[in-house]
C-alpha positions, -999 to 999 in steps of 0.1 A, spaced: 27 -71 351 40 -36 343 16 -15 322 41 0 297 25 19 268 31 7 233 45 38 216 60 40 181 82 69 193 100 43 214 112 26 182 134 55 171 148 57 207 157 20 206 172 23 171 193 53 182 206 36 214 212 0 200 217 5 163 229 41 161 254 34 134 230 16 110 223 35 79 192 51 64 199 56 27 178 79 5 178 87 -32 171 124 -37 152 141 -65 185 150 -82 194 113 -80 221 119 -55 223 95 -25 219 108 11 233 86 39 231 90 76 224 69 107 195 61 131 213 81 158 213 111 135 177 104 125 166 104 162 184 137 169 167 154 140 133 139 148 136 154 183 146 187 169 116 186 146 93 179 176 107 209 195 104 231 164 68 222 159 60 229 195 77 262 190 53 269 162 24 263 185 16 227 177 -9 212 202 -16 176 210 -37 160 183 -30 186 157 -25 172 122 7 179 102 4 172 65 33 157 46 35 160 8 67 141 2 82 111 -14 101 83 5 133 99 20 150 106 53 131 137 61 98 119 57 111 92 82 120 121 106 84 134 102 70 99 110 86 101 144 91 138 150 55 148 147 43 121 172 72 131 195 56 166 195 22 151 203 9 157 168 -5 135 141 13 130 108 -11 131 78 5 117 46 -10 134 16 -12 114 -16 8 135 -42 -6 115 -71 -41 129 -66 -55 159 -84 -47 191 -66 -83 198 -58 -86 164 -43 -55 169 -22 -70 202 -10 -103 186 -1 -86 159 19 -63 184 37 -93 206 46 -112 176 59 -82 166 80 -77 201 93 -40 201 87 -24 230 106 11 227 91 23 210 60 58 197 50 63 199 12 92 186 -9 108 215 -28 104 199 -62 66 194 -54 60 231 -51 44 234 -86 18 209 -74 15 226 -40 7 259 -57 -23 243 -73 -34 228 -40 -33 262 -22 -60 275 -44 -84 256 -22 -64 250 10 -46 274 32 -27 259 61 -13 279 90 23 272 80 41 256 50 75 242 56 95 235 24 119 206 25 149 210 26 151 249 28 126 259 55 129 225 71 166 226 77 164 262 90 137 251 114 158 222 127 189 244 130 170 269 151 155 243 174 179 246 202 156 238 232 165 205 249 141 178 239 113 171 264 90 141 256 53 144 259 33 122 283 19 100 256 -8 72 259 -8 42 236 -43 51 224 -33 86 213 -36 92 176 -3 95 157 -11 90 120 -38 97 95 -42 82 61 -71 85 36 -84 56 15 -77 57 -23 -113 63 -31 -118 33 -53 -153 28 -38 -163 64 -33 -149 96 -18 -116 90 2 -122 84 39 -98 91 67 -84 64 90 -68 76 123 -40 53 137 -30 50 173 4 43 188 -9 9 199 -22 -1 165 9 8 146 32 -7 173 14 -40 173 13 -40 135 51 -33 133 58 -62 157 36 -86 137 55 -79 105 86 -93 121 70 -127 130 87 -155 111 56 -168 94 45 -132 85 74 -113 69 102 -126 90 120 -92 91 152 -92 111 180 -68 120 203 -83 94 179 -74 66 182 -44 42 147 -31 35 138 -11 4 105 6 9 92 11 -27 56 15 -17 51 52 -11 51 65 25 18 82 17 3 47 9 -8 33 43 26 43 59 46 24 33 28 -7 47 44 -1 81 79 -10 69 96 21 83 83 14 117 94 -22 118 128 -12 103 133 13 132 120 -12 158 146 -38 148 174 -15 137 172 -26 100 191 -7 74 164 13 55 167 22 18 143 49 4 140 55 -34 127 90 -34 108 98 -66 130 76 -87 107 46 -91 117 35 -126 130 0 -130 167 9 -138 169 30 -107 153 4 -85 176 -24 -99 206 -2 -91 195 2 -55 189 -35 -51 224 -41 -62 243 -12 -46 226 -15 -12 224 -53 -11 186 -52 -5 172 -84 10 135 -73 14 112 -49 -5 76 -41 -9 56 -28 -38 24 -30 -58 20 -54 -88 28 -27 -114 62 -22 -98 72 -59 -100 57 -63 -135 77 -33 -148 108 -46 -130 104 -80 -146 101 -65 -181 133 -46 -176 151 -76 -161 141 -97 -191 156 -70 -214 187 -63 -193 195 -94 -173 229 -80 -164 212 -53 -143 197 -78 -120 220 -89 -92 198 -99 -63 209 -110 -29 205 -146 -19 170 -154 -6 156 -119 -16 120 -116 -6 95 -92 -23 61 -84 -8 33 -77 -32 0 -61 -22 -27 -37 -34 -40 -61 -61 -34 -97 -71 -2 -104 -90 -3 -127 -121 10 -162 -114 33 -159 -144 52 -130 -127 56 -150 -95 70 -179 -114 94 -158 -134 108 -142 -103 110 -177 -87 131 -189 -116 156 -161 -107 158 -172 -70 135 -144 -57 106 -152 -34 74 -132 -39 51 -130 -9 14 -123 -14 -2 -100 12 -36 -85 15 -47 -54 35 -64 -20 33 -60 15 47 -85 5 73 -63 -25 84 -30 -5 89 -26 -24 63 -16 -60 67 -44 -85 73 -33 -117 56 0 -130 42 8 -162 22 42 -174 33 39 -208 48 27 -228 18 30 -223 -20 -6 -213 -27 6 -188 -53 -26 -169 -59 -40 -170 -24 -36 -140 -1 -29 -164 27 -36 -168 64 -47 -140 88 -16 -128 107 -16 -132 145 -43 -112 163 -64 -108 131 -97 -127 125 -114 -130 91 -147 -144 79 -167 -144 47 -204 -136 47 -230 -139 19 -267 -132 18 -274 -165 37 -250 -157 66 -214 -168 74 -199 -189 46 -185 -223 53 -147 -228 50 -148 -249 18 -127 -228 -5 -156 -225 -30 -183 -205 -14 -177 -168 -21 -188 -140 3 -178 -106 14 -146 -106 35 -150 -92 70 -121 -86 94 -114 -76 130 -83 -70 151 -62 -46 172 -50 -26 141 -83 -26 122 -101 7 123 -133 10 144 -146 41 125 -136 66 99 -122 100 109 -150 126 111 -173 105 89 -200 91 111 -222 86 80 -199 57 69 -205 36 100 -225 10 80 -191 -4 71 -190 -20 105 -213 -49 116 -233 -49 147 -210 -75 162 -178 -54 155 -164 -66 122 -153 -44 93 -169 -50 60 -140 -48 35 -159 -48 2 -137 -76 -11 -153 -109 -22 -132 -139 -10 -132 -176 -2 -116 -192 28 -106 -229 25 -106 -256 52 -70 -247 62 -79 -211 67 -63 -197 35 -81 -167 21 -83 -159 -16 -96 -126 -30 -119 -132 -59 -130 -96 -66 -144 -64 -52 -181 -66 -46 -187 -39 -72 -165 -57 -98 -181 -92 -97 -199 -100 -130 -233 -115 -126 -242 -135 -157 -274 -155 -158 -277 -154 -120 -242 -168 -115 -210 -150 -105 -179 -145 -126 -146 -133 -110 -129 -106 -130 -97 -111 -110 -95 -148 -120 -100 -139 -157 -74 -112 -155 -47 -134 -140 -54 -161 -166 -52 -136 -195 -19 -121 -181 -4 -156 -183 -6 -153 -221 30 -147 -234 18 -118 -256 -2 -100 -229 13 -73 -207 -18 -63 -188 -55 -73 -187 -85 -59 -170 -120 -74 -171 -153 -55 -165 -190 -63 -167 -211 -48 -195 -249 -49 -197 -265 -78 -216 -302 -80 -225 -303 -118 -221 -277 -126 -193 -279 -93 -173 -241 -89 -175 -212 -103 -196 -174 -100 -192 -154 -77 -215 -116 -78 -214 -94 -48 -220 -59 -60 -232 -25 -43 -233 -1 -63 -255 36 -63 -250 57 -42 -273 56 -56 -308 33 -85 -298 2 -96 -316 -28 -116 -304 -64 -121 -315 -96 -125 -294 -98 -161 -304 -62 -169 -294 -68 -152 -260 -101 -170 -255 -85 -203 -264 -56 -197 -240 -79 -194 -210 -106 -218 -221 -92 -248 -203 -93 -230 -169 -130 -219 -169 -165 -229 -178 -174 -218 -213 -199 -192 -200 -171 -174 -180 -151 -165 -212 -152 -129 -223 -176 -121 -251 -156 -91 -263 -119 -81 -262 -107 -45 -265 -70 -38 -273 -57 -6 -256 -24 12 -252 -28 14 -214 -52 7 -186 -61 36 -164 -50 33 -128 -57 48 -94 -31 68 -75 -20 36 -58 -16 16 -90 -48 -4 -91 -69 -8 -122 -94 21 -124 -124 0 -134 -148 29 -130 -130 46 -159 -130 14 -179 -168 10 -174 -172 47 -185 -151 40 -217 -163 5 -226 -193 -4 -205 -219 -3 -232 -242 -32 -241 -228 -56 -267 -239 -49 -303 
């Protein structure tokens, strides 16, 4: 057989040749809509590659991007690897000092920055000084205009690094994950498999998940590979703006974290006329479990929600629940991915009840962290990655996340899942959000405390909430205390920031 390399840069060549007239649609910061084609995107990505080489970019150099989801960011996804470089997506939701720390650790030589992000960038530069800053669109457009040299491809290998992302830091300092051509190419192909996401050329994909969040879950790469019309929301992530894009661009597939879909549902309930979905619309949810009530409400409206699970370290998709209707299970491992659960006694049986730490391996799972040899204990001696998630796997191979190892509540020597309690509480008609944490207890070691955000104008009491979930759990699982709050703090990727909740509320019960 021919030994042809798996290169993500070949995706934009294929899109330009076979689907050159298919649109890439972006909403700009001023809310205007930018439209152009894959053919134009390929031409501009090649110009960017030659421009970066002209600036002195060498193979393996990192180029930071501090941008929202729009056409120039897509060009960077392909143009930087076409130059032999590594795109490094900087998380613009982090504190400026944290962005600077990550950029310094990555060794970014150049950085592409959205013009309207300059106030944030000025704070970043207090602690980080790249060799060259390219402001988009001003400097960027001038750079592309002046790139008149004919494009010459680099001699790339499929194991060459092309992308760098850092973890969200929910379990410590953010750590870098370096992606290869091969890993991202195989991941992109897997997304298109019918029993994974079933993406196809006739789809219209709206990438809501930020491109700085594990490469928008790989959706831009699969879209280019298949020539799918791509819709990018820019910074306009409010529910009315998203509903407008769903309608005007006839979106058939989208991906976002639970907070996006929960906010969308609240808006749709208040403005049903704004929601005009395409037949058989599919929505991918990941990053955290989604309450069953939200899944059922979208299902009533003819929209299918697909539960997925993954991490920065897994590129990210590891499992997806599409074949059966196990609503709150994260599903089967996708092809080429293996999973297992391990507890203190060894590998757990596949019984759906025994909880253990989830471990994973596969061709797009990281084998180490970028320049962080001290973190190598995250990999087992036999080559599996320790995820830090606690899960069960049933006899049919379906995986269900029950918690993070650090978020499990140990009460009287038994484990309580904070995730299960949260999902049950969020099914209460008066509850908008719920987060559960462990608090110290002199008798039982730890007990659950629930932080509740009620819907606007709603009322509820601790007894009514406890009675609502009592039929689902043993009595000793029920929270001993409820705190009503205006909001629940979140990470930059939309997950509940439980470390902050423990800081605020994690005192022994009085």
